[in-house]
PDBQT receptor file of N, H, CA, C and O in Angstrom, charges set to zero:
ATOM      1  N   MET A   1      84.241  12.851 374.220  1.00  0.00    +0.000 N 
ATOM      2  CA  MET A   1      83.384  12.955 373.130  1.00  0.00    +0.000 C 
ATOM      3  C   MET A   1      84.275  13.210 371.951  1.00  0.00    +0.000 C 
ATOM      4  O   MET A   1      85.143  14.075 371.841  1.00  0.00    +0.000 OA
ATOM      5  N   MET A   2      83.941  12.402 371.192  1.00  0.00    +0.000 N 
ATOM      6  H   MET A   2      83.236  11.699 371.282  1.00  0.00    +0.000 HD
ATOM      7  CA  MET A   2      84.813  12.068 369.914  1.00  0.00    +0.000 C 
ATOM      8  C   MET A   2      84.675  13.295 369.082  1.00  0.00    +0.000 C 
ATOM      9  O   MET A   2      85.662  13.875 368.630  1.00  0.00    +0.000 OA
ATOM     10  N   VAL A   3      83.420  13.703 368.871  1.00  0.00    +0.000 N 
ATOM     11  H   VAL A   3      82.617  13.232 369.238  1.00  0.00    +0.000 HD
ATOM     12  CA  VAL A   3      83.125  15.032 368.082  1.00  0.00    +0.000 C 
ATOM     13  C   VAL A   3      83.708  15.907 368.701  1.00  0.00    +0.000 C 
ATOM     14  O   VAL A   3      84.491  16.474 367.938  1.00  0.00    +0.000 OA
ATOM     15  N   LYS A   4      83.736  16.349 369.778  1.00  0.00    +0.000 N 
ATOM     16  H   LYS A   4      83.101  15.888 370.398  1.00  0.00    +0.000 HD
ATOM     17  CA  LYS A   4      84.310  17.429 370.605  1.00  0.00    +0.000 C 
ATOM     18  C   LYS A   4      85.971  17.329 370.377  1.00  0.00    +0.000 C 
ATOM     19  O   LYS A   4      86.663  18.167 369.800  1.00  0.00    +0.000 OA
ATOM     20  N   ASP A   5      86.400  16.126 370.964  1.00  0.00    +0.000 N 
ATOM     21  H   ASP A   5      85.838  15.445 371.434  1.00  0.00    +0.000 HD
ATOM     22  CA  ASP A   5      87.889  16.038 370.763  1.00  0.00    +0.000 C 
ATOM     23  C   ASP A   5      88.534  16.496 369.222  1.00  0.00    +0.000 C 
ATOM     24  O   ASP A   5      89.466  17.256 368.957  1.00  0.00    +0.000 OA
ATOM     25  N   GLN A   6      87.600  15.675 368.308  1.00  0.00    +0.000 N 
ATOM     26  H   GLN A   6      86.843  15.058 368.524  1.00  0.00    +0.000 HD
ATOM     27  CA  GLN A   6      88.181  16.018 366.742  1.00  0.00    +0.000 C 
ATOM     28  C   GLN A   6      87.735  17.483 366.277  1.00  0.00    +0.000 C 
ATOM     29  O   GLN A   6      88.457  18.105 365.497  1.00  0.00    +0.000 OA
ATOM     30  N   ASP A   7      86.806  17.909 366.652  1.00  0.00    +0.000 N 
ATOM     31  H   ASP A   7      86.220  17.403 367.285  1.00  0.00    +0.000 HD
ATOM     32  CA  ASP A   7      86.317  19.324 365.924  1.00  0.00    +0.000 C 
ATOM     33  C   ASP A   7      85.978  19.319 364.706  1.00  0.00    +0.000 C 
ATOM     34  O   ASP A   7      86.240  20.211 363.900  1.00  0.00    +0.000 OA
ATOM     35  N   ILE A   8      85.355  18.288 364.483  1.00  0.00    +0.000 N 
ATOM     36  H   ILE A   8      85.142  17.563 365.138  1.00  0.00    +0.000 HD
ATOM     37  CA  ILE A   8      85.007  18.034 362.906  1.00  0.00    +0.000 C 
ATOM     38  C   ILE A   8      84.039  19.157 362.355  1.00  0.00    +0.000 C 
ATOM     39  O   ILE A   8      84.111  19.523 361.182  1.00  0.00    +0.000 OA
ATOM     40  N   LEU A   9      83.278  19.600 363.103  1.00  0.00    +0.000 N 
ATOM     41  H   LEU A   9      83.219  19.302 364.056  1.00  0.00    +0.000 HD
ATOM     42  CA  LEU A   9      82.478  20.818 362.643  1.00  0.00    +0.000 C 
ATOM     43  C   LEU A   9      82.840  22.209 363.369  1.00  0.00    +0.000 C 
ATOM     44  O   LEU A   9      81.965  22.974 363.773  1.00  0.00    +0.000 OA
ATOM     45  N   GLY A  10      84.170  22.447 363.490  1.00  0.00    +0.000 N 
ATOM     46  H   GLY A  10      84.881  21.825 363.162  1.00  0.00    +0.000 HD
ATOM     47  CA  GLY A  10      84.531  23.549 363.848  1.00  0.00    +0.000 C 
ATOM     48  C   GLY A  10      84.594  24.677 363.382  1.00  0.00    +0.000 C 
ATOM     49  O   GLY A  10      84.736  25.663 364.105  1.00  0.00    +0.000 OA
ATOM     50  N   SER A  11      84.493  24.745 361.985  1.00  0.00    +0.000 N 
ATOM     51  H   SER A  11      84.377  23.943 361.398  1.00  0.00    +0.000 HD
ATOM     52  CA  SER A  11      84.335  25.983 361.073  1.00  0.00    +0.000 C 
ATOM     53  C   SER A  11      83.303  25.849 360.094  1.00  0.00    +0.000 C 
ATOM     54  O   SER A  11      82.760  24.762 359.895  1.00  0.00    +0.000 OA
ATOM     55  N   GLU A  12      82.929  27.124 359.329  1.00  0.00    +0.000 N 
ATOM     56  H   GLU A  12      83.369  28.007 359.491  1.00  0.00    +0.000 HD
ATOM     57  CA  GLU A  12      82.009  26.991 358.203  1.00  0.00    +0.000 C 
ATOM     58  C   GLU A  12      82.459  26.246 357.379  1.00  0.00    +0.000 C 
ATOM     59  O   GLU A  12      81.692  25.451 356.836  1.00  0.00    +0.000 OA
ATOM     60  N   GLU A  13      83.770  26.271 357.052  1.00  0.00    +0.000 N 
ATOM     61  H   GLU A  13      84.393  26.917 357.494  1.00  0.00    +0.000 HD
ATOM     62  CA  GLU A  13      84.357  25.261 355.850  1.00  0.00    +0.000 C 
ATOM     63  C   GLU A  13      84.111  23.962 356.067  1.00  0.00    +0.000 C 
ATOM     64  O   GLU A  13      83.861  23.191 355.140  1.00  0.00    +0.000 OA
ATOM     65  N   ALA A  14      84.155  23.638 357.189  1.00  0.00    +0.000 N 
ATOM     66  H   ALA A  14      84.358  24.264 357.942  1.00  0.00    +0.000 HD
ATOM     67  CA  ALA A  14      84.018  21.818 357.979  1.00  0.00    +0.000 C 
ATOM     68  C   ALA A  14      82.563  21.189 357.773  1.00  0.00    +0.000 C 
ATOM     69  O   ALA A  14      82.314  20.012 357.513  1.00  0.00    +0.000 OA
ATOM     70  N   ILE A  15      81.533  22.389 357.972  1.00  0.00    +0.000 N 
ATOM     71  H   ILE A  15      81.736  23.345 358.183  1.00  0.00    +0.000 HD
ATOM     72  CA  ILE A  15      80.155  22.270 357.732  1.00  0.00    +0.000 C 
ATOM     73  C   ILE A  15      79.934  21.871 356.607  1.00  0.00    +0.000 C 
ATOM     74  O   ILE A  15      79.428  20.819 356.218  1.00  0.00    +0.000 OA
ATOM     75  N   LYS A  16      80.462  23.046 355.878  1.00  0.00    +0.000 N 
ATOM     76  H   LYS A  16      80.872  23.901 356.193  1.00  0.00    +0.000 HD
ATOM     77  CA  LYS A  16      79.931  22.753 354.426  1.00  0.00    +0.000 C 
ATOM     78  C   LYS A  16      80.603  21.474 353.567  1.00  0.00    +0.000 C 
ATOM     79  O   LYS A  16      80.152  21.057 352.501  1.00  0.00    +0.000 OA
ATOM     80  N   LYS A  17      81.645  21.006 354.184  1.00  0.00    +0.000 N 
ATOM     81  H   LYS A  17      82.012  21.344 355.051  1.00  0.00    +0.000 HD
ATOM     82  CA  LYS A  17      82.276  19.777 353.568  1.00  0.00    +0.000 C 
ATOM     83  C   LYS A  17      81.220  18.500 354.151  1.00  0.00    +0.000 C 
ATOM     84  O   LYS A  17      80.708  17.696 353.371  1.00  0.00    +0.000 OA
ATOM     85  N   PHE A  18      81.036  18.471 355.365  1.00  0.00    +0.000 N 
ATOM     86  H   PHE A  18      81.452  19.124 355.998  1.00  0.00    +0.000 HD
ATOM     87  CA  PHE A  18      80.105  17.639 355.945  1.00  0.00    +0.000 C 
ATOM     88  C   PHE A  18      78.902  17.785 355.165  1.00  0.00    +0.000 C 
ATOM     89  O   PHE A  18      78.682  16.688 354.652  1.00  0.00    +0.000 OA
ATOM     90  N   LEU A  19      78.137  18.508 354.878  1.00  0.00    +0.000 N 
ATOM     91  H   LEU A  19      78.316  19.399 355.295  1.00  0.00    +0.000 HD
ATOM     92  CA  LEU A  19      76.967  18.784 354.372  1.00  0.00    +0.000 C 
ATOM     93  C   LEU A  19      76.998  18.154 352.803  1.00  0.00    +0.000 C 
ATOM     94  O   LEU A  19      76.014  17.661 352.252  1.00  0.00    +0.000 OA
ATOM     95  N   THR A  20      78.235  18.269 352.252  1.00  0.00    +0.000 N 
ATOM     96  H   THR A  20      79.035  18.669 352.699  1.00  0.00    +0.000 HD
ATOM     97  CA  THR A  20      77.914  17.611 350.933  1.00  0.00    +0.000 C 
ATOM     98  C   THR A  20      77.651  16.305 350.829  1.00  0.00    +0.000 C 
ATOM     99  O   THR A  20      77.571  15.934 349.658  1.00  0.00    +0.000 OA
ATOM    100  N   MET A  21      77.471  15.393 351.714  1.00  0.00    +0.000 N 
ATOM    101  H   MET A  21      77.536  15.694 352.665  1.00  0.00    +0.000 HD
ATOM    102  CA  MET A  21      76.923  14.264 351.977  1.00  0.00    +0.000 C 
ATOM    103  C   MET A  21      75.423  14.110 352.078  1.00  0.00    +0.000 C 
ATOM    104  O   MET A  21      75.009  12.980 352.337  1.00  0.00    +0.000 OA
ATOM    105  N   ILE A  22      74.763  14.852 351.949  1.00  0.00    +0.000 N 
ATOM    106  H   ILE A  22      75.100  15.769 351.739  1.00  0.00    +0.000 HD
ATOM    107  CA  ILE A  22      73.369  15.192 352.146  1.00  0.00    +0.000 C 
ATOM    108  C   ILE A  22      72.785  15.745 350.636  1.00  0.00    +0.000 C 
ATOM    109  O   ILE A  22      72.861  16.920 350.278  1.00  0.00    +0.000 OA
ATOM    110  N   PRO A  23      72.303  14.854 349.989  1.00  0.00    +0.000 N 
ATOM    111  CA  PRO A  23      71.802  15.279 348.718  1.00  0.00    +0.000 C 
ATOM    112  C   PRO A  23      70.578  16.049 348.891  1.00  0.00    +0.000 C 
ATOM    113  O   PRO A  23      70.319  16.857 348.000  1.00  0.00    +0.000 OA
ATOM    114  N   GLU A  24      69.813  15.951 349.835  1.00  0.00    +0.000 N 
ATOM    115  H   GLU A  24      70.024  15.294 350.560  1.00  0.00    +0.000 HD
ATOM    116  CA  GLU A  24      68.397  16.526 350.129  1.00  0.00    +0.000 C 
ATOM    117  C   GLU A  24      68.709  18.019 350.556  1.00  0.00    +0.000 C 
ATOM    118  O   GLU A  24      69.206  18.303 351.646  1.00  0.00    +0.000 OA
ATOM    119  N   GLU A  25      68.264  19.215 349.297  1.00  0.00    +0.000 N 
ATOM    120  H   GLU A  25      67.861  18.984 348.411  1.00  0.00    +0.000 HD
ATOM    121  CA  GLU A  25      69.131  20.518 349.516  1.00  0.00    +0.000 C 
ATOM    122  C   GLU A  25      68.226  21.281 350.583  1.00  0.00    +0.000 C 
ATOM    123  O   GLU A  25      68.794  22.103 351.302  1.00  0.00    +0.000 OA
ATOM    124  N   LYS A  26      66.830  21.064 350.739  1.00  0.00    +0.000 N 
ATOM    125  H   LYS A  26      66.368  20.396 350.155  1.00  0.00    +0.000 HD
ATOM    126  CA  LYS A  26      66.149  21.614 351.973  1.00  0.00    +0.000 C 
ATOM    127  C   LYS A  26      66.570  21.117 353.267  1.00  0.00    +0.000 C 
ATOM    128  O   LYS A  26      66.395  21.906 354.195  1.00  0.00    +0.000 OA
ATOM    129  N   LEU A  27      67.052  20.063 353.531  1.00  0.00    +0.000 N 
ATOM    130  H   LEU A  27      67.194  19.421 352.777  1.00  0.00    +0.000 HD
ATOM    131  CA  LEU A  27      67.587  19.556 354.956  1.00  0.00    +0.000 C 
ATOM    132  C   LEU A  27      68.980  19.966 355.200  1.00  0.00    +0.000 C 
ATOM    133  O   LEU A  27      69.565  20.158 356.266  1.00  0.00    +0.000 OA
ATOM    134  N   LYS A  28      69.488  20.083 353.669  1.00  0.00    +0.000 N 
ATOM    135  H   LYS A  28      69.012  19.927 352.804  1.00  0.00    +0.000 HD
ATOM    136  CA  LYS A  28      71.132  20.762 353.824  1.00  0.00    +0.000 C 
ATOM    137  C   LYS A  28      71.379  22.284 354.235  1.00  0.00    +0.000 C 
ATOM    138  O   LYS A  28      72.380  22.806 354.727  1.00  0.00    +0.000 OA
ATOM    139  N   ASN A  29      70.117  22.843 353.867  1.00  0.00    +0.000 N 
ATOM    140  H   ASN A  29      69.303  22.420 353.468  1.00  0.00    +0.000 HD
ATOM    141  CA  ASN A  29      70.286  24.227 353.815  1.00  0.00    +0.000 C 
ATOM    142  C   ASN A  29      69.570  24.502 355.404  1.00  0.00    +0.000 C 
ATOM    143  O   ASN A  29      69.899  25.528 355.999  1.00  0.00    +0.000 OA
ATOM    144  N   THR A  30      68.739  23.688 355.946  1.00  0.00    +0.000 N 
ATOM    145  H   THR A  30      68.472  22.854 355.463  1.00  0.00    +0.000 HD
ATOM    146  CA  THR A  30      68.301  23.805 357.179  1.00  0.00    +0.000 C 
ATOM    147  C   THR A  30      69.399  23.626 358.116  1.00  0.00    +0.000 C 
ATOM    148  O   THR A  30      69.539  24.479 358.993  1.00  0.00    +0.000 OA
ATOM    149  N   LEU A  31      70.385  22.407 358.042  1.00  0.00    +0.000 N 
ATOM    150  H   LEU A  31      70.272  21.714 357.329  1.00  0.00    +0.000 HD
ATOM    151  CA  LEU A  31      71.105  22.084 358.922  1.00  0.00    +0.000 C 
ATOM    152  C   LEU A  31      72.391  23.130 358.910  1.00  0.00    +0.000 C 
ATOM    153  O   LEU A  31      73.069  23.331 359.918  1.00  0.00    +0.000 OA
ATOM    154  N   GLU A  32      72.633  23.764 357.641  1.00  0.00    +0.000 N 
ATOM    155  H   GLU A  32      72.082  23.601 356.822  1.00  0.00    +0.000 HD
ATOM    156  CA  GLU A  32      73.638  24.739 357.634  1.00  0.00    +0.000 C 
ATOM    157  C   GLU A  32      73.328  26.066 358.177  1.00  0.00    +0.000 C 
ATOM    158  O   GLU A  32      74.181  26.886 358.517  1.00  0.00    +0.000 OA
ATOM    159  N   LYS A  33      72.018  26.234 358.240  1.00  0.00    +0.000 N 
ATOM    160  H   LYS A  33      71.326  25.568 357.964  1.00  0.00    +0.000 HD
ATOM    161  CA  LYS A  33      71.820  27.737 358.583  1.00  0.00    +0.000 C 
ATOM    162  C   LYS A  33      71.497  27.390 359.964  1.00  0.00    +0.000 C 
ATOM    163  O   LYS A  33      71.606  28.440 360.597  1.00  0.00    +0.000 OA
ATOM    164  N   THR A  34      71.108  26.313 360.859  1.00  0.00    +0.000 N 
ATOM    165  H   THR A  34      71.020  25.460 360.345  1.00  0.00    +0.000 HD
ATOM    166  CA  THR A  34      70.844  26.176 362.071  1.00  0.00    +0.000 C 
ATOM    167  C   THR A  34      72.450  25.945 362.880  1.00  0.00    +0.000 C 
ATOM    168  O   THR A  34      72.776  26.605 363.867  1.00  0.00    +0.000 OA
ATOM    169  N   MET A  35      73.196  25.052 362.339  1.00  0.00    +0.000 N 
ATOM    170  H   MET A  35      72.931  24.516 361.537  1.00  0.00    +0.000 HD
ATOM    171  CA  MET A  35      74.511  24.771 362.822  1.00  0.00    +0.000 C 
ATOM    172  C   MET A  35      75.342  26.177 362.825  1.00  0.00    +0.000 C 
ATOM    173  O   MET A  35      76.202  26.368 363.684  1.00  0.00    +0.000 OA
ATOM    174  N   LEU A  36      75.064  27.094 361.886  1.00  0.00    +0.000 N 
ATOM    175  H   LEU A  36      74.365  26.939 361.187  1.00  0.00    +0.000 HD
ATOM    176  CA  LEU A  36      76.005  28.182 362.159  1.00  0.00    +0.000 C 
ATOM    177  C   LEU A  36      75.870  29.155 363.224  1.00  0.00    +0.000 C 
ATOM    178  O   LEU A  36      76.629  30.069 363.547  1.00  0.00    +0.000 OA
ATOM    179  N   ASN A  37      74.712  28.769 363.729  1.00  0.00    +0.000 N 
ATOM    180  H   ASN A  37      74.096  28.027 363.467  1.00  0.00    +0.000 HD
ATOM    181  CA  ASN A  37      74.247  29.382 364.920  1.00  0.00    +0.000 C 
ATOM    182  C   ASN A  37      75.039  29.151 366.400  1.00  0.00    +0.000 C 
ATOM    183  O   ASN A  37      74.924  29.658 367.516  1.00  0.00    +0.000 OA
ATOM    184  N   TYR A  38      75.688  28.371 365.951  1.00  0.00    +0.000 N 
ATOM    185  H   TYR A  38      75.781  27.960 365.045  1.00  0.00    +0.000 HD
ATOM    186  CA  TYR A  38      76.239  27.271 367.309  1.00  0.00    +0.000 C 
ATOM    187  C   TYR A  38      78.006  27.343 367.091  1.00  0.00    +0.000 C 
ATOM    188  O   TYR A  38      78.465  27.282 365.951  1.00  0.00    +0.000 OA
ATOM    189  N   HIS A  39      78.688  27.444 368.001  1.00  0.00    +0.000 N 
ATOM    190  H   HIS A  39      78.315  27.494 368.928  1.00  0.00    +0.000 HD
ATOM    191  CA  HIS A  39      79.965  27.786 367.854  1.00  0.00    +0.000 C 
ATOM    192  C   HIS A  39      80.955  26.782 368.286  1.00  0.00    +0.000 C 
ATOM    193  O   HIS A  39      82.118  27.123 368.503  1.00  0.00    +0.000 OA
ATOM    194  N   ASP A  40      80.495  25.371 368.444  1.00  0.00    +0.000 N 
ATOM    195  H   ASP A  40      79.551  25.095 368.267  1.00  0.00    +0.000 HD
ATOM    196  CA  ASP A  40      81.622  24.386 368.869  1.00  0.00    +0.000 C 
ATOM    197  C   ASP A  40      81.035  22.965 367.763  1.00  0.00    +0.000 C 
ATOM    198  O   ASP A  40      79.927  23.031 367.231  1.00  0.00    +0.000 OA
ATOM    199  N   SER A  41      81.801  21.966 367.593  1.00  0.00    +0.000 N 
ATOM    200  H   SER A  41      82.701  21.912 368.026  1.00  0.00    +0.000 HD
ATOM    201  CA  SER A  41      81.246  20.752 367.196  1.00  0.00    +0.000 C 
ATOM    202  C   SER A  41      80.048  20.039 367.808  1.00  0.00    +0.000 C 
ATOM    203  O   SER A  41      79.025  19.658 367.239  1.00  0.00    +0.000 OA
ATOM    204  N   ALA A  42      80.463  19.920 369.347  1.00  0.00    +0.000 N 
ATOM    205  H   ALA A  42      81.294  20.230 369.809  1.00  0.00    +0.000 HD
ATOM    206  CA  ALA A  42      79.321  19.010 369.801  1.00  0.00    +0.000 C 
ATOM    207  C   ALA A  42      78.110  19.801 369.749  1.00  0.00    +0.000 C 
ATOM    208  O   ALA A  42      77.068  19.150 369.670  1.00  0.00    +0.000 OA
ATOM    209  N   SER A  43      78.014  21.119 369.778  1.00  0.00    +0.000 N 
ATOM    210  H   SER A  43      78.860  21.648 369.842  1.00  0.00    +0.000 HD
ATOM    211  CA  SER A  43      76.388  22.018 369.721  1.00  0.00    +0.000 C 
ATOM    212  C   SER A  43      75.928  21.719 368.433  1.00  0.00    +0.000 C 
ATOM    213  O   SER A  43      74.738  21.444 368.283  1.00  0.00    +0.000 OA
ATOM    214  N   ARG A  44      76.897  21.735 367.234  1.00  0.00    +0.000 N 
ATOM    215  H   ARG A  44      77.864  21.958 367.355  1.00  0.00    +0.000 HD
ATOM    216  CA  ARG A  44      76.537  21.511 365.752  1.00  0.00    +0.000 C 
ATOM    217  C   ARG A  44      76.037  19.946 365.376  1.00  0.00    +0.000 C 
ATOM    218  O   ARG A  44      75.280  19.672 364.445  1.00  0.00    +0.000 OA
ATOM    219  N   TRP A  45      76.659  18.948 366.350  1.00  0.00    +0.000 N 
ATOM    220  H   TRP A  45      77.274  19.170 367.106  1.00  0.00    +0.000 HD
ATOM    221  CA  TRP A  45      76.433  17.737 365.767  1.00  0.00    +0.000 C 
ATOM    222  C   TRP A  45      75.123  17.189 366.907  1.00  0.00    +0.000 C 
ATOM    223  O   TRP A  45      74.528  16.136 366.678  1.00  0.00    +0.000 OA
ATOM    224  N   ARG A  46      74.787  18.062 368.139  1.00  0.00    +0.000 N 
ATOM    225  H   ARG A  46      75.270  18.917 368.325  1.00  0.00    +0.000 HD
ATOM    226  CA  ARG A  46      73.297  17.837 368.357  1.00  0.00    +0.000 C 
ATOM    227  C   ARG A  46      72.375  18.459 367.514  1.00  0.00    +0.000 C 
ATOM    228  O   ARG A  46      71.224  18.034 367.412  1.00  0.00    +0.000 OA
ATOM    229  N   VAL A  47      72.797  19.453 366.888  1.00  0.00    +0.000 N 
ATOM    230  H   VAL A  47      73.732  19.798 366.971  1.00  0.00    +0.000 HD
ATOM    231  CA  VAL A  47      71.785  20.108 365.917  1.00  0.00    +0.000 C 
ATOM    232  C   VAL A  47      71.496  19.055 364.725  1.00  0.00    +0.000 C 
ATOM    233  O   VAL A  47      70.366  19.019 364.237  1.00  0.00    +0.000 OA
ATOM    234  N   PHE A  48      72.404  18.295 364.308  1.00  0.00    +0.000 N 
ATOM    235  H   PHE A  48      73.322  18.325 364.704  1.00  0.00    +0.000 HD
ATOM    236  CA  PHE A  48      72.441  17.271 363.391  1.00  0.00    +0.000 C 
ATOM    237  C   PHE A  48      71.427  16.120 363.651  1.00  0.00    +0.000 C 
ATOM    238  O   PHE A  48      70.559  15.648 362.917  1.00  0.00    +0.000 OA
ATOM    239  N   GLU A  49      71.801  15.816 364.911  1.00  0.00    +0.000 N 
ATOM    240  H   GLU A  49      72.506  16.199 365.508  1.00  0.00    +0.000 HD
ATOM    241  CA  GLU A  49      70.908  14.658 365.477  1.00  0.00    +0.000 C 
ATOM    242  C   GLU A  49      69.612  15.044 365.657  1.00  0.00    +0.000 C 
ATOM    243  O   GLU A  49      68.780  14.404 365.015  1.00  0.00    +0.000 OA
ATOM    244  N   GLU A  50      69.187  16.000 366.423  1.00  0.00    +0.000 N 
ATOM    245  H   GLU A  50      69.863  16.520 366.945  1.00  0.00    +0.000 HD
ATOM    246  CA  GLU A  50      67.844  16.824 366.714  1.00  0.00    +0.000 C 
ATOM    247  C   GLU A  50      67.093  17.054 365.395  1.00  0.00    +0.000 C 
ATOM    248  O   GLU A  50      65.866  16.954 365.394  1.00  0.00    +0.000 OA
ATOM    249  N   LEU A  51      67.647  17.306 364.463  1.00  0.00    +0.000 N 
ATOM    250  H   LEU A  51      68.644  17.387 364.463  1.00  0.00    +0.000 HD
ATOM    251  CA  LEU A  51      67.212  17.671 362.828  1.00  0.00    +0.000 C 
ATOM    252  C   LEU A  51      66.459  16.420 362.296  1.00  0.00    +0.000 C 
ATOM    253  O   LEU A  51      65.333  16.204 361.846  1.00  0.00    +0.000 OA
ATOM    254  N   THR A  52      67.718  15.600 362.579  1.00  0.00    +0.000 N 
ATOM    255  H   THR A  52      68.632  15.776 362.944  1.00  0.00    +0.000 HD
ATOM    256  CA  THR A  52      67.596  14.287 361.373  1.00  0.00    +0.000 C 
ATOM    257  C   THR A  52      66.539  13.247 362.315  1.00  0.00    +0.000 C 
ATOM    258  O   THR A  52      65.956  12.340 361.721  1.00  0.00    +0.000 OA
ATOM    259  N   ALA A  53      66.339  13.432 363.780  1.00  0.00    +0.000 N 
ATOM    260  H   ALA A  53      66.813  14.168 364.263  1.00  0.00    +0.000 HD
ATOM    261  CA  ALA A  53      65.724  12.483 364.549  1.00  0.00    +0.000 C 
ATOM    262  C   ALA A  53      64.331  12.506 364.026  1.00  0.00    +0.000 C 
ATOM    263  O   ALA A  53      63.641  11.489 363.951  1.00  0.00    +0.000 OA
ATOM    264  N   ASN A  54      63.853  13.930 363.592  1.00  0.00    +0.000 N 
ATOM    265  H   ASN A  54      64.413  14.756 363.652  1.00  0.00    +0.000 HD
ATOM    266  CA  ASN A  54      62.599  14.268 363.235  1.00  0.00    +0.000 C 
ATOM    267  C   ASN A  54      62.252  13.466 361.848  1.00  0.00    +0.000 C 
ATOM    268  O   ASN A  54      61.120  13.124 361.506  1.00  0.00    +0.000 OA
ATOM    269  N   THR A  55      63.161  13.295 361.303  1.00  0.00    +0.000 N 
ATOM    270  H   THR A  55      64.081  13.572 361.581  1.00  0.00    +0.000 HD
ATOM    271  CA  THR A  55      63.032  12.832 359.888  1.00  0.00    +0.000 C 
ATOM    272  C   THR A  55      62.762  11.006 360.018  1.00  0.00    +0.000 C 
ATOM    273  O   THR A  55      63.185  10.350 360.970  1.00  0.00    +0.000 OA
ATOM    274  N   ASN A  56      62.106  10.512 359.038  1.00  0.00    +0.000 N 
ATOM    275  H   ASN A  56      61.763  11.045 358.265  1.00  0.00    +0.000 HD
ATOM    276  CA  ASN A  56      61.966   8.705 358.857  1.00  0.00    +0.000 C 
ATOM    277  C   ASN A  56      63.307   8.467 358.755  1.00  0.00    +0.000 C 
ATOM    278  O   ASN A  56      64.085   9.100 358.041  1.00  0.00    +0.000 OA
ATOM    279  N   LYS A  57      63.620   7.392 359.595  1.00  0.00    +0.000 N 
ATOM    280  H   LYS A  57      62.988   6.877 360.174  1.00  0.00    +0.000 HD
ATOM    281  CA  LYS A  57      64.835   7.056 360.036  1.00  0.00    +0.000 C 
ATOM    282  C   LYS A  57      65.477   6.348 358.657  1.00  0.00    +0.000 C 
ATOM    283  O   LYS A  57      66.647   6.540 358.328  1.00  0.00    +0.000 OA
ATOM    284  N   SER A  58      64.584   5.535 357.925  1.00  0.00    +0.000 N 
ATOM    285  H   SER A  58      63.633   5.380 358.193  1.00  0.00    +0.000 HD
ATOM    286  CA  SER A  58      65.285   5.193 356.582  1.00  0.00    +0.000 C 
ATOM    287  C   SER A  58      65.334   6.268 355.753  1.00  0.00    +0.000 C 
ATOM    288  O   SER A  58      66.237   6.151 354.925  1.00  0.00    +0.000 OA
ATOM    289  N   LYS A  59      64.688   7.299 355.659  1.00  0.00    +0.000 N 
ATOM    290  H   LYS A  59      63.954   7.394 356.332  1.00  0.00    +0.000 HD
ATOM    291  CA  LYS A  59      64.896   8.543 354.890  1.00  0.00    +0.000 C 
ATOM    292  C   LYS A  59      66.684   9.161 355.333  1.00  0.00    +0.000 C 
ATOM    293  O   LYS A  59      67.603   9.426 354.558  1.00  0.00    +0.000 OA
ATOM    294  N   VAL A  60      66.652   9.218 356.639  1.00  0.00    +0.000 N 
ATOM    295  H   VAL A  60      65.906   9.003 357.269  1.00  0.00    +0.000 HD
ATOM    296  CA  VAL A  60      68.170   9.494 356.873  1.00  0.00    +0.000 C 
ATOM    297  C   VAL A  60      69.175   8.917 356.567  1.00  0.00    +0.000 C 
ATOM    298  O   VAL A  60      70.261   9.455 356.350  1.00  0.00    +0.000 OA
ATOM    299  N   ARG A  61      68.859   7.432 356.500  1.00  0.00    +0.000 N 
ATOM    300  H   ARG A  61      67.977   6.995 356.677  1.00  0.00    +0.000 HD
ATOM    301  CA  ARG A  61      70.161   6.418 355.802  1.00  0.00    +0.000 C 
ATOM    302  C   ARG A  61      69.977   6.490 354.377  1.00  0.00    +0.000 C 
ATOM    303  O   ARG A  61      70.908   6.073 353.689  1.00  0.00    +0.000 OA
ATOM    304  N   ASP A  62      68.884   6.970 353.766  1.00  0.00    +0.000 N 
ATOM    305  H   ASP A  62      68.127   7.308 354.326  1.00  0.00    +0.000 HD
ATOM    306  CA  ASP A  62      69.224   7.235 352.277  1.00  0.00    +0.000 C 
ATOM    307  C   ASP A  62      69.981   8.472 352.128  1.00  0.00    +0.000 C 
ATOM    308  O   ASP A  62      70.879   8.470 351.287  1.00  0.00    +0.000 OA
ATOM    309  N   ILE A  63      69.737   9.673 352.900  1.00  0.00    +0.000 N 
ATOM    310  H   ILE A  63      69.007   9.675 353.584  1.00  0.00    +0.000 HD
ATOM    311  CA  ILE A  63      70.270  10.972 352.787  1.00  0.00    +0.000 C 
ATOM    312  C   ILE A  63      71.546  10.862 353.015  1.00  0.00    +0.000 C 
ATOM    313  O   ILE A  63      72.325  11.472 352.283  1.00  0.00    +0.000 OA
ATOM    314  N   LEU A  64      72.088   9.948 354.226  1.00  0.00    +0.000 N 
ATOM    315  H   LEU A  64      71.455   9.452 354.820  1.00  0.00    +0.000 HD
ATOM    316  CA  LEU A  64      73.427   9.996 354.637  1.00  0.00    +0.000 C 
ATOM    317  C   LEU A  64      74.369   8.819 353.595  1.00  0.00    +0.000 C 
ATOM    318  O   LEU A  64      75.579   8.614 353.701  1.00  0.00    +0.000 OA
ATOM    319  N   ASP A  65      73.330   8.088 352.500  1.00  0.00    +0.000 N 
ATOM    320  H   ASP A  65      72.348   8.254 352.413  1.00  0.00    +0.000 HD
ATOM    321  CA  ASP A  65      73.851   7.104 351.559  1.00  0.00    +0.000 C 
ATOM    322  C   ASP A  65      74.560   6.055 352.639  1.00  0.00    +0.000 C 
ATOM    323  O   ASP A  65      75.764   5.800 352.655  1.00  0.00    +0.000 OA
ATOM    324  N   LEU A  66      73.591   5.519 353.510  1.00  0.00    +0.000 N 
ATOM    325  H   LEU A  66      72.613   5.727 353.497  1.00  0.00    +0.000 HD
ATOM    326  CA  LEU A  66      74.220   4.300 354.564  1.00  0.00    +0.000 C 
ATOM    327  C   LEU A  66      73.674   2.937 354.093  1.00  0.00    +0.000 C 
ATOM    328  O   LEU A  66      74.048   1.895 354.631  1.00  0.00    +0.000 OA
ATOM    329  N   ASN A  67      72.606   2.964 352.876  1.00  0.00    +0.000 N 
ATOM    330  H   ASN A  67      72.302   3.811 352.439  1.00  0.00    +0.000 HD
ATOM    331  CA  ASN A  67      72.211   1.415 352.624  1.00  0.00    +0.000 C 
ATOM    332  C   ASN A  67      73.171   0.842 351.767  1.00  0.00    +0.000 C 
ATOM    333  O   ASN A  67      73.074  -0.339 351.434  1.00  0.00    +0.000 OA
TER     334      ASN A  67
């Protein structure tokens, strides 16, 4: 798994850097708070996937500036 091997969400600093790409404060705060309850990148990535899966797909694309 690439996320696990790269450990891109392995520290609080890395999480904060990742979350700078999300302009919506409420989602960003929820993600940060929840991700910090986990201790590895793979678990934190699953949190991101689960929380954003409950959001309208076009809204997620906007949040991540993928348009």
